[in-house]
N, C-alpha and C positions, 0 to 999 in steps of 0.2 A: 864519405869522411865524417869522421866525428865530431861531437862538439868538445872544442879543448877548453872551454870554461864550466864542463862539468867535473870538476874536483871537490876534494875536502880539503877545508884547512885545520890542522892541527897546530896546538902549541906544544912546544919540545924546550928541553932544559936549557938548550945551546941556542937557541933562537927561536924571534915570536911566533914563526910559523914554518911548516913544513906542508906539501901538498901531497897528496895521494890520487891514484886513478887508476881503475881495473879498464882491462884491456885484453884482447883477445887474439891468439897467432893465427893470422888469415892465410901464411902461405902454405902449402900442401904439405911440405916437408918438413915445418917447424922450425923450431930455435936450432940447425945444426950447425956446423963450423961456419961455414960462409957467416949465414945472418948473426950468429953472435960476435962475428971480429967486427961486420958492420956496427951492432949496436954498440960494442964497446968503445969502436973509434969515434962514434959520433956523440957519446956522453963524454966523452973524456976532453972535448972540447969545452965543456963547462966547465965552471967552478964549483957548482952545487955539488953535495953529495946526493947519490943515487944508489938506490938500491930495490930490488926486484924481490917480492914476495910469492911465494909460490908452495902449495902443500905443506905450511907451515916453517919452510924456509924461507931465510932471509939473507941473499945476496948480495956482494956489492956490484952495482950495474955496470961499473969502470973494470971487472976482474974478467979476462977471458975464460978464465977457468972457472969462476965461480958462476958465469952464465951459461956455460957447457955443462956442467953438474946439472943443473935445473931439466935437461934433456923435455923440454916443452914441447909437445907434438902441435899439430894443427888442431886449432878449438880449445886449447887449452888456456884458461883465464890467468893472467897476472895481475898482481897490484904493483905499480909502480908507485916508488916514492922519490920526491924531490925536496933536498932543503939547502936553501943557498940563497945567495943575491940574484940569482940568475933562473931560479927554478922555474917558472914561468915560461921561459923562453926554452928552456931545457925539454920539460914537459910536452912544448908543443911540438918540437922537433923531432923528439923521439917517438910521440904518439903518430905523427905522420907518416917516419920512417915505419913503424909496425903496419900503421892501418895500409901503406904501400908496399907491402909484402916484403920489404928490404929492397925494395928498387930489382928484386928477381923477378923473371917469368915462374909461374908453375912448372914444375917438372910434367 
């Protein structure tokens, strides 16, 4: 498990803070349809904005189309960005989901 408190705070125009965290995709098949759907469903439970940065792209982490567009493979490093009242809880939950390979057994 990763250290969930290893993140960076930033000031934005809309809020006092947002947090970012880098994480690596660990499941062997990467961020395909099922993990993407699980990620979006989990992220949608939180009120905070959630964005994923990958190779210069920034997508809404609550959009299945956006997440699937990334086509992140095993070993890809993503930067997660959270901004809102429950950002720390969202970061912890989503980090755990990714660290635990989206609850899937490796193929």
